[in-house]
Each structure stands twice: as C-alpha cells, then as structure tokens.
C-alpha positions, 0 to 999 in steps of 0.5 A: 234816384230810386224811381229811376232804378225801377224804370223798365228798359226794353232792349233788343228783342223780337219785334224791336230794333235796338229796343224800340218796337218795329211799329213805333219805328215804321210809324215814326219813319212814315212821319218822317216820309210825309214830312218831305212834302214840307220845305223848310229852306230852298236850295240856294241856286234853286232845284228843290229844298230841304225837307222837315224830314231832316230835323225829324230824322235828327230828333229820331235817335233821342226817342228811339235810340241809335239803331230805331232811329237811324232805321226810322230814318231810312224808312222815311227817306224811302217813303219821301223819295216817292212821295216828295221827288223835289226833296229827293232829286238824286233818289236814294243818294238823298235817302242817305243825305237827307235822312239816314246820315243826320240820324246816324250823326246825331246818334254818335253825338247821343253817345259820344262818351262812349264813341268819341273815337269813332265820332271824331274821325268821321268829323274830320274825314268829312271836313277835309273832304268837304273842304277838298271836293270838288274845288280841289278834287277834281278841281280845274280838271273837272270843270270847277273855278277857283274859290277864294282863299282863305275865305273858303277855308274859313267858311268851310271850317265853320262847318266841321271845326266847331263840330270836331272841337265839340266832339273831341273836348270834355264838352262833348266826351263827358258833359253833353251825353250827361246833359241830354239825359238830365232832369235840370231843363237848362242843362238838357236845352244846352245838351241837346242844342249843341248835340243838333249843332255839331251833327247839323254842321257837319252833316251839311258838307256831304249834303251840300258837296255831293250837289255841288259836284253832280251840278257843277256849281260855280265858285261863286255860288259855293261861298253863296251857299256856305254864307246862307247856311251859316246862320240857318244850321244854328237856327234850325238847331235852335228850333228843333231843341225848342220842339224836341224838349216838350217831347221827350218830357211827354215821353218820360211821363207817358209811363211807356217802357224806356227804350235803351239808348233813347234820352227820355 
C-alpha cells in the first residue's frame, strides 16, 4: 500500500491531454488509424467491415485516461478515414462511430462510480433511440418495413438493457471501477470484461442503426443483424480483455509515471 502512495501520477499539464503526453496520444492514435486496414467483422448485408480500430479505441481510456483515450480515438479515426475508406463509408460520421464513441463509452464505465448519473441516461437514450429508429421513426413514412414484435424489442433490448442494468446497479457504480484497478487478476479480468461488454453493447446501437437509416435496411436484414452481433459483442469483449490485461500489467511494471485516470 505504501508503494502505491509513492507512485508518480501525471495530471493535466502543458504538453499533455488529461495526463497522457501528446506524443503518446498521437502514437496510439496512429496505431488505431493503421488498424483500420484490418477487418474483424464484415457488415451484415455487405459494404464494409468493423475495423480493429474499434477495440483499440475501447482499450485507449484504460491506458491513457478518459481524455487521452478519446482524443487518441479521434486521431485514429481521421487517419483511418483516409487510409481505410471501406471501414469509413460515412466519412467523418464513422470517425465518431468507429473510434470516438467506443472510447467515450468505455471512459464512462471506467469512472462509473462518479459518472453513473451521466452513463445511465446516455445508455437509456441510446437504447430507446436504437429501438425506435428507423423502423418506428420515421417508420413506414420513410420507406421502412414492419419489424416482428416482440422479437425486435427483445433483440434490441439485449444491446442496451443489459448495459443499463450493469451501469445503474452496485455492480457498475461501485464494483466495476474498483475491479478494473484491482491487483487481483480475477477481479481485474471480470471488471474489464464487464466494462467492455456494457460499452460495446450500447455502442453497437448508434453504430448500426445509422447505417440502417442511410442504406434503408429491410426489417428482415435488421433482425438478422441483431442476431449476428448478439454473440459477436461478448466474444469481442472477451478477446479484448485477454489482450488488455497483459498490456496493463506491462505498463504498471514499466516504471513510467502513472497517467491520471488510467487503470494500470
């Protein structure tokens, strides 16, 4: 415990973004950008793919704190937009969807003990909007078909109700932020996995439904997409956790000054 209290912590200062150095943020952002060339899942219905950028941006706030992680994601998103256009068919919109949004949602989960009054309304708004748009708003007036109920409600609910329950209960408001920073590996694995799961599930709704609206997805294709990603999100969260923990442990042993808001 005494050793912990003697750690040097980098806070906001000149040449830093939320405690992380501009050089470190820029380097990680460039890595996220290049990762846009690597597909990890095709778009259901064709036309593009989810890039490796997205899980790297989820990891970013754990390594660099909230602001450093979000800025790194934005940098990576803009780089990826130019070098991997297939992963960014909507241009600047995809910079937000593929990179900035996952980093921001994970940043909320990391500090959900303080920010749950922000996290929970954000999750609920994204969830309700994800259910209504585009098959109820604008619905038939916009040329969208009728989705099967209650199947559509249940499938959509998987993506935001689970995340909201995690965020609003003591699991998210007290335990997860503690577990993410724990020296107990089991607690850390559990905390980071659940953080990734909550952030990624709720991220998926705006990321996918904007495409549904722009490309006028059929009701059948939307249901197929919901089913396809319902297993992919937990799998991505598990793989991302397995990759992240050794990185955090290596950072903790590196002797580098601790970054404010990071969990290593």
